[in-house]
KETIDO-125721 format. One line per field, with one value per atom (N, C-alpha, C, CB): atom name; x, y, z. Coordinates in steps of 0.05 Angstrom, whole numbers, m for minus. Glycine has a CB too. Layout:
N
atomo (CA	...)
c1 (X	...)
c2 (Y	...)
c3 (Z	...)
# end
This chain:
101
atomo (N	CA	C	CB	N	CA	C	CB	N	CA	C	CB	N	CA	C	CB	N	CA	C	CB	N	CA	C	CB	N	CA	C	CB	N	CA	C	CB	N	CA	C	CB	N	CA	C	CB	N	CA	C	CB	N	CA	C	CB	N	CA	C	CB	N	CA	C	CB	N	CA	C	CB	N	CA	C	CB	N	CA	C	CB	N	CA	C	CB	N	CA	C	CB	N	CA	C	CB	N	CA	C	CB	N	CA	C	CB	N	CA	C	CB	N	CA	C	CB	N	CA	C	CB	N	CA	C	CB	N	CA	C	CB	N	CA	C	CB	N	CA	C	CB	N	CA	C	CB	N	CA	C	CB	N	CA	C	CB	N	CA	C	CB	N	CA	C	CB	N	CA	C	CB	N	CA	C	CB	N	CA	C	CB	N	CA	C	CB	N	CA	C	CB	N	CA	C	CB	N	CA	C	CB	N	CA	C	CB	N	CA	C	CB	N	CA	C	CB	N	CA	C	CB	N	CA	C	CB	N	CA	C	CB	N	CA	C	CB	N	CA	C	CB	N	CA	C	CB	N	CA	C	CB	N	CA	C	CB	N	CA	C	CB	N	CA	C	CB	N	CA	C	CB	N	CA	C	CB	N	CA	C	CB	N	CA	C	CB	N	CA	C	CB	N	CA	C	CB	N	CA	C	CB	N	CA	C	CB	N	CA	C	CB	N	CA	C	CB	N	CA	C	CB	N	CA	C	CB	N	CA	C	CB	N	CA	C	CB	N	CA	C	CB	N	CA	C	CB	N	CA	C	CB	N	CA	C	CB	N	CA	C	CB	N	CA	C	CB	N	CA	C	CB	N	CA	C	CB	N	CA	C	CB	N	CA	C	CB	N	CA	C	CB	N	CA	C	CB	N	CA	C	CB	N	CA	C	CB	N	CA	C	CB	N	CA	C	CB	N	CA	C	CB	N	CA	C	CB	N	CA	C	CB	N	CA	C	CB	N	CA	C	CB	N	CA	C	CB	N	CA	C	CB	N	CA	C	CB	N	CA	C	CB	N	CA	C	CB	N	CA	C	CB	N	CA	C	CB	N	CA	C	CB	N	CA	C	CB	N	CA	C	CB	N	CA	C	CB	N	CA	C	CB)
c1 (992	957	961	947	938	928	923	903	916	919	891	925	869	837	833	811	851	855	873	859	896	907	890	935	873	856	839	839	824	809	822	801	840	851	862	882	867	876	849	891	824	804	785	796	793	786	799	801	830	842	837	869	830	816	797	811	771	750	754	725	773	779	789	796	808	821	796	852	786	758	738	732	734	722	733	699	764	773	769	798	772	774	748	788	731	698	687	676	704	701	670	694	678	654	669	638	649	661	659	643	680	682	668	715	661	632	611	618	601	577	578	570	603	604	605	631	590	595	597	566	618	625	613	662	607	593	606	555	621	645	623	670	631	614	630	614	614	627	621	621	599	599	614	584	609	637	661	648	657	677	673	681	696	690	676	711	659	655	681	653	704	720	743	742	737	745	724	751	697	678	687	651	690	707	728	720	750	767	763	776	751	740	726	728	705	689	720	661	730	755	775	780	773	787	771	791	746	722	702	733	696	681	654	698	630	600	583	586	585	558	576	534	556	568	548	583	550	535	535	541	506	512	487	517	495	464	463	455	476	467	456	495	426	411	428	376	423	429	455	423	473	503	496	532	496	478	477	438	452	439	459	409	479	497	514	507	530	543	525	547	506	491	492	463	493	487	517	472	542	564	571	586	562	576	558	583	533	511	524	488	550	553	569	566	568	580	553	607	559	540	536	543	528	533	511	538	516	495	494	498	471	472	452	471	461	455	449	477	431	424	426	392	435	447	443	486	432	425	396	455	392	363	349	360	331	313	288	297	294	274	252	286	232	204	206	177	218	215	237	227	254	274	257	308	241	230	231	201	212	212	243	201	258	292	301	320	297	306	298	295	274	254	268	219	268	271	301	265	318	348	366	364	352	379	360	381	377	373	365	388	380	378	378	397	358	354	363	317	383	397	390	427	369	364	348	344	355	334	324	361	303	289	264	275)
c2 (m1185	m1176	m1194	m1135	m1202	m1217	m1201	m1231	m1212	m1188	m1180	m1197	m1197	m1181	m1160	m1203	m1161	m1138	m1118	m1143	m1123	m1099	m1089	m1103	m1100	m1089	m1073	m1109	m1076	m1064	m1046	m1078	m1047	m1024	m996	m1040	m1006	m989	m975	m1009	m989	m979	m958	m995	m967	m942	m919	m947	m923	m902	m881	m910	m896	m873	m867	m878	m885	m868	m844	m885	m843	m826	m798	m838	m806	m782	m771	m789	m794	m773	m754	m796	m772	m743	m728	m742	m729	m704	m680	m708	m694	m675	m664	m686	m678	m676	m640	m713	m654	m638	m657	m594	m677	m696	m718	m710	m723	m740	m766	m739	m780	m808	m829	m816	m817	m834	m839	m821	m825	m824	m838	m799	m857	m867	m897	m856	m908	m945	m959	m963	m976	m988	m1018	m987	m1022	m1050	m1066	m1049	m1085	m1106	m1127	m1124	m1124	m1145	m1169	m1134	m1195	m1215	m1237	m1220	m1235	m1255	m1260	m1254	m1295	m1308	m1319	m1294	m1297	m1302	m1323	m1277	m1347	m1362	m1357	m1376	m1368	m1369	m1352	m1405	m1373	m1365	m1335	m1399	m1327	m1296	m1277	m1286	m1280	m1268	m1267	m1287	m1291	m1292	m1278	m1323	m1274	m1259	m1228	m1269	m1219	m1197	m1180	m1202	m1207	m1199	m1190	m1223	m1211	m1213	m1179	m1250	m1170	m1146	m1117	m1150	m1127	m1099	m1095	m1073	m1111	m1108	m1123	m1127	m1108	m1118	m1120	m1100	m1102	m1106	m1118	m1063	m1134	m1150	m1155	m1179	m1150	m1150	m1179	m1127	m1191	m1210	m1205	m1235	m1224	m1228	m1251	m1209	m1264	m1292	m1308	m1309	m1303	m1314	m1342	m1319	m1361	m1392	m1397	m1417	m1377	m1379	m1357	m1363	m1340	m1320	m1341	m1311	m1351	m1369	m1392	m1383	m1409	m1420	m1407	m1433	m1386	m1369	m1361	m1341	m1354	m1342	m1360	m1332	m1391	m1411	m1415	m1440	m1409	m1421	m1402	m1429	m1373	m1353	m1344	m1330	m1354	m1349	m1349	m1369	m1358	m1345	m1313	m1364	m1301	m1278	m1253	m1281	m1238	m1217	m1201	m1203	m1205	m1197	m1184	m1217	m1162	m1147	m1154	m1116	m1169	m1175	m1166	m1201	m1150	m1133	m1155	m1110	m1151	m1160	m1134	m1170	m1147	m1123	m1142	m1113	m1116	m1127	m1144	m1155	m1151	m1155	m1182	m1161	m1174	m1197	m1212	m1182	m1234	m1259	m1260	m1287	m1263	m1267	m1287	m1267	m1306	m1336	m1327	m1371	m1309	m1312	m1294	m1299	m1275	m1252	m1254	m1249	m1270	m1294	m1296	m1335	m1306	m1311	m1288	m1329	m1269	m1240	m1225	m1225	m1224	m1213	m1229	m1219	m1245	m1267	m1269	m1303	m1266	m1264	m1240	m1288	m1222	m1194	m1173	m1173	m1149	m1137	m1111	m1140	m1105	m1087	m1100	m1067	m1090	m1094	m1069	m1098	m1071	m1049	m1062	m1041	m1048	m1066	m1047	m1101	m1044	m1017	m1041	m983	m1039	m1061	m1047	m1100)
c3 (557	544	519	533	517	490	466	496	442	418	426	380	430	432	454	438	479	491	486	510	468	457	434	448	422	399	414	380	431	450	457	471	476	488	455	512	443	417	406	391	409	402	413	399	440	466	453	503	456	458	432	464	407	384	391	358	404	406	429	411	454	468	454	484	428	418	400	400	386	371	392	355	416	425	442	436	450	453	433	457	409	389	379	369	390	383	401	403	423	450	466	440	467	473	491	443	514	538	524	570	530	518	538	512	558	574	563	594	541	528	505	522	500	474	487	452	472	479	452	497	460	432	439	423	404	408	383	406	401	389	375	419	349	326	329	289	341	350	330	378	309	287	272	272	265	261	277	251	297	318	343	330	349	361	395	357	410	440	454	452	442	466	456	476	436	435	446	405	442	458	493	453	500	536	531	552	525	519	515	502	508	502	521	485	542	556	583	560	582	604	599	594	584	574	579	543	589	590	573	588	559	530	545	496	544	554	533	573	509	496	457	498	457	428	410	432	386	367	349	352	335	322	303	337	275	261	252	237	257	250	280	235	276	298	304	290	290	303	310	283	305	314	344	283	343	364	392	350	384	407	413	398	398	412	423	401	419	435	471	412	465	492	509	490	493	514	525	503	505	518	535	501	537	547	572	525	580	600	625	599	636	657	657	670	633	632	624	610	645	639	616	654	590	562	562	539	541	536	505	545	493	465	444	464	424	408	384	404	375	351	320	359	300	290	255	308	238	202	203	187	177	172	191	139	188	204	187	230	190	182	197	185	186	203	212	191	209	226	251	203	254	276	298	268	291	298	331	284	341	373	382	365	369	388	389	374	366	369	396	347	400	422	442	420	445	475	491	465	459	473	469	464	453	448	471	402	481	491	476	505	447	427	403	428	395	354	341	339	321	292	280	283	265	232	220	232	195	170	148	145	157	126	116	136)
# end
């Protein structure tokens, strides 16, 4: 097992344990992997380990990764502040937007 897969497995276990402690069903929790600054190869490794949702906050970097990983069914999330000149790209290329401004 690779380092990324092992880290994801450990994170999922922590989520499961927290849900048990809270009396909550772990299936109601979605792990959003923040992939900004990580290369496309790392995102591919995480996807191969079962991760499907990825968060990016740098639009240009994210668009390049989306092109490189177009063969994967990734759910892209934009996280962070939105610049007015980036709104169209965000609306067209991300399934979710998480921003407070």
